[in-house]
Every structure is written in structure tokens, then in C-alpha cells.
C-alpha positions as CSV (number, residue, x, y, z in Angstrom):
1,M,0.0,0.0,0.0
2,S,1.3,3.4,-0.9
3,G,0.0,6.5,0.7
4,I,0.4,10.1,1.6
5,V,2.3,11.0,4.7
6,C,2.2,14.4,6.4
7,T,4.7,15.2,9.2
8,N,5.4,18.2,11.4
9,L,1.7,18.9,11.7
10,R,0.5,20.9,14.7
11,V,-3.0,19.7,15.5
12,A,-3.8,20.8,19.0
13,P,-6.3,19.2,21.3
14,G,-9.8,20.4,20.4
15,Q,-8.8,21.3,16.9
16,R,-10.8,19.6,14.1
17,F,-8.8,17.7,11.5
18,S,-10.6,16.5,8.4
19,V,-9.8,14.2,5.5
20,K,-11.7,14.4,2.3
21,G,-11.5,12.0,-0.6
22,E,-13.2,9.6,-3.0
23,I,-13.8,5.9,-2.5
24,P,-13.1,4.1,-5.8
25,P,-15.1,1.2,-7.1
26,G,-13.8,-2.1,-5.9
27,C,-12.5,-0.6,-2.6
28,K,-11.4,-3.2,-0.1
29,S,-10.3,-0.9,2.7
30,F,-8.5,2.3,3.5
31,V,-6.6,3.7,6.5
32,I,-6.2,7.0,8.2
33,N,-3.4,7.1,10.8
34,L,-3.0,10.0,13.2
35,G,-0.4,10.5,15.9
36,K,3.2,11.4,16.6
37,S,4.8,8.9,14.1
38,K,4.1,5.6,12.4
39,D,4.9,3.7,15.6
40,D,3.0,6.1,17.9
41,L,-0.6,6.5,16.8
42,I,-3.5,7.9,18.8
43,L,-5.8,6.6,16.0
44,H,-5.6,3.9,13.4
45,F,-8.9,4.4,11.5
46,N,-9.6,1.5,9.1
47,P,-12.9,1.2,7.2
48,R,-13.1,-2.3,5.8
49,F,-15.5,-3.0,2.9
50,D,-14.2,-6.6,2.6
51,A,-10.8,-7.1,4.2
52,H,-9.2,-9.2,6.9
53,G,-12.4,-11.1,7.4
54,D,-14.4,-8.0,8.1
55,I,-17.4,-6.8,6.0
56,K,-18.5,-3.2,6.2
57,T,-16.9,-2.6,9.6
58,I,-14.7,0.3,10.8
59,V,-11.8,-1.0,12.9
60,C,-10.0,1.6,15.1
61,N,-6.9,1.1,17.2
62,S,-3.9,2.9,18.7
63,K,-0.2,2.1,18.7
64,S,2.4,2.9,21.3
65,K,6.1,2.3,20.6
66,G,5.1,0.0,17.8
67,Q,2.7,-2.1,19.9
68,W,-1.0,-2.2,18.9
69,G,-3.6,-1.4,21.6
70,K,-7.2,-2.7,22.0
71,E,-9.4,-2.7,18.8
72,H,-12.6,-0.8,18.7
73,R,-15.1,-1.9,16.1
74,E,-17.8,0.3,14.7
75,T,-20.6,-1.2,12.7
76,N,-22.2,2.1,11.5
77,F,-20.7,2.1,8.0
78,P,-21.8,5.1,5.8
79,F,-19.1,4.6,3.2
80,Q,-20.0,3.6,-0.4
81,E,-17.9,2.8,-3.4
82,G,-17.8,5.7,-5.9
83,N,-18.8,8.3,-3.3
84,S,-16.9,11.4,-2.1
85,V,-16.6,11.5,1.7
86,E,-15.2,13.7,4.5
87,V,-14.3,12.3,7.9
88,F,-13.7,14.6,10.9
89,F,-11.4,13.9,13.9
90,T,-11.2,15.8,17.1
91,H,-9.1,14.7,20.0
92,D,-8.2,15.6,23.6
93,K,-6.0,13.7,26.1
94,N,-8.8,11.2,26.9
95,E,-10.4,10.4,23.6
96,V,-10.7,10.9,19.8
97,T,-14.1,11.8,18.4
98,I,-14.8,10.6,14.9
99,T,-17.5,12.2,12.8
100,L,-18.6,10.1,9.8
101,P,-20.6,11.1,6.8
102,G,-24.2,11.6,7.8
103,N,-23.0,13.1,11.1
104,H,-22.8,9.8,13.0
105,Q,-20.2,10.2,15.8
106,F,-18.4,7.8,17.9
107,K,-15.5,8.0,20.3
108,V,-12.4,5.9,20.9
109,P,-10.0,6.2,23.9
110,N,-6.8,8.2,23.3
111,S,-4.7,5.4,24.9
112,A,-1.5,7.3,24.3
113,A,-2.9,10.4,26.1
114,S,-1.2,12.3,23.4
115,E,-1.6,16.1,23.5
116,G,-1.2,16.7,19.8
117,I,-1.1,15.2,16.3
118,E,2.1,15.7,14.4
119,Y,1.8,12.8,11.9
120,A,-1.0,11.8,9.5
121,C,-0.9,9.0,6.9
122,V,-3.7,8.1,4.4
123,E,-3.3,4.9,2.5
124,G,-5.3,2.1,0.8
125,D,-8.2,2.3,-1.6
126,F,-8.8,6.1,-1.1
127,I,-8.3,9.0,-3.5
128,L,-7.2,11.8,-1.2
129,K,-8.6,15.2,-2.2
130,G,-7.8,17.3,0.8
131,I,-6.8,17.6,4.5
132,S,-7.8,20.6,6.5
133,L,-7.7,22.0,10.1
134,A,-10.4,24.0,11.7
């Protein structure tokens, strides 16, 4: 999987980070990773259309010093092949709030208790159109 990596970001707690793009036909899965580095992630966001034995499930996790944390599975799956989407992320030291298309929100623990996001990576079956901070 090749992707786009952004480093030296300054996403402060409470600041909204959004990823906008298109889901191509035949999409199996895509990943949005947010954190300090590839080995220290406050959020691994992985919508799976049909991958790793999961069908239409969003798998979230964290990673600390290269070690994965506890998975969180979200079954509300608003993604469709061929659609444009925007997903919003807001974090504080306790949790990450994810807002999906259609305004469905869910929260996952910020296991790393990280104060800021410096690293973002988008990869998989996803055509990145933009990243923004609000």
C-alpha cells in the first residue's frame, strides 16, 4: 500500500482535522493514521469493505512504541464505493471523536494520552482530495 504521509503537523487538542476524498469502485479498505509517528498513533482508522475477514466494519486502534492497543469496532458504515466523503477527527487527552458522513459520531480512547497530532498518513483504496484543520 502506498499512501500520503504528512509530518510536522500541529493539530492541537480540540482542533478539528478532516480528511476528504473519494472511494473508488472495488474498494477493499483504507486507513487514516493520526499520531506522533508511524509507531505512535492515537488513532488507526480502518474502514473495511471486505478485508481481513471484516465486511462493512470500521476498525480503530492505537499504537504505542510499535505495539497495537485494543481494537474498537464500529458497525455504522456510511461509506459507499464511488462516493466522495469527508471524515472529521477531534481529540483531547482522553479520547478521539470521529464524525462520519451523515453526522454519525463515535469516540475511541486516546490510549497514548497524546496532547497533539504531528503525523498523518492516508493509504489504501482512497483517493485523497484534501486535508484541513479547523
